[in-house]
C-alpha positions in Angstrom: 16.1 34.6 18.2 13.8 32.8 20.5 15.3 29.6 22.1 13.7 26.3 21.4 11.7 27.1 18.3 14.4 26.9 15.6 15.7 23.6 14.1 19.3 22.5 14.7 21.5 24.2 12.0 24.7 22.2 11.6 27.2 20.8 9.2 25.9 17.9 7.1 27.5 15.8 4.4 25.3 15.3 1.3 26.1 12.2 -0.8 24.9 11.9 -4.4 23.8 8.2 -4.7 24.2 8.3 -8.5 27.9 9.2 -8.6 29.0 8.8 -5.0 30.3 12.4 -4.8 30.0 14.1 -1.4 30.0 17.7 -0.2 29.9 19.3 3.2 27.4 22.2 3.9 25.2 23.4 6.6 21.6 22.3 6.9 18.7 21.6 9.2 17.9 18.2 7.7 17.3 15.3 10.1 19.4 12.2 9.4 20.1 8.9 11.0 23.4 8.0 9.4 26.8 9.6 10.0 30.1 9.6 8.0 33.7 10.7 8.7 34.7 13.6 6.6 38.2 14.4 5.2 39.0 16.6 8.2 38.5 13.6 10.6 35.3 14.8 12.1 32.0 12.8 12.0 29.0 14.5 10.4 25.4 13.5 9.7 25.0 12.0 6.2 22.1 12.8 3.9 21.8 10.8 0.7 20.3 12.5 -2.4 19.5 11.1 -5.9 20.5 14.1 -7.9 22.9 16.9 -7.0 25.0 19.4 -9.0 27.4 16.5 -9.7 24.8 14.6 -11.8 22.1 17.2 -12.7 21.9 17.7 -16.5 21.8 21.5 -16.1 25.1 21.6 -14.4 26.9 18.7 -16.3 25.6 19.6 -19.7 24.7 16.0 -20.4 21.3 14.4 -20.5 21.0 11.3 -18.3 18.0 9.2 -17.6 17.7 8.5 -13.9 15.1 6.0 -12.8 16.4 5.0 -9.4 13.1 4.9 -7.7 11.4 2.6 -10.3 8.7 5.2 -11.1 6.6 2.8 -13.2 6.6 0.1 -10.6 5.8 2.5 -7.8 2.9 3.9 -9.9 1.6 0.3 -10.5 1.9 -0.6 -6.9 0.0 2.5 -5.9 -2.8 2.5 -8.5 -2.7 -1.0 -9.9 -1.6 -2.3 -13.2 -3.0 -0.8 -16.4 -5.8 -2.7 -18.0 -6.1 -2.8 -21.7 -9.3 -1.2 -22.9 -11.9 -3.9 -23.3 -12.7 -4.4 -26.9 -16.2 -3.6 -27.8 -18.2 -6.8 -28.6 -18.8 -7.0 -32.3 -22.5 -6.7 -33.2 -23.9 -10.2 -33.7 -25.4 -9.8 -37.1 -26.5 -6.5 -38.5 -28.8 -8.2 -41.0 -31.3 -9.6 -38.5 
């Protein structure tokens, strides 16, 4: 492999923010936080919203997760919905 062109592949702890479960694996993800693992070593910490611990496919349970406030984020980005303006009623059809 050429030196200097590949990302740093190292052990990283991933934490599921929904359940608090953690697992240790190798990754190239860049993180700013660290955590001490069960073996006493300190590893980078990456927080994820959904993992195998909480994903409906793996748990067999449906769970609605709206941690990011999708509606609020949409409204901030594109503005609040406006109700369709009601068509003005014709003044008088007989005239």
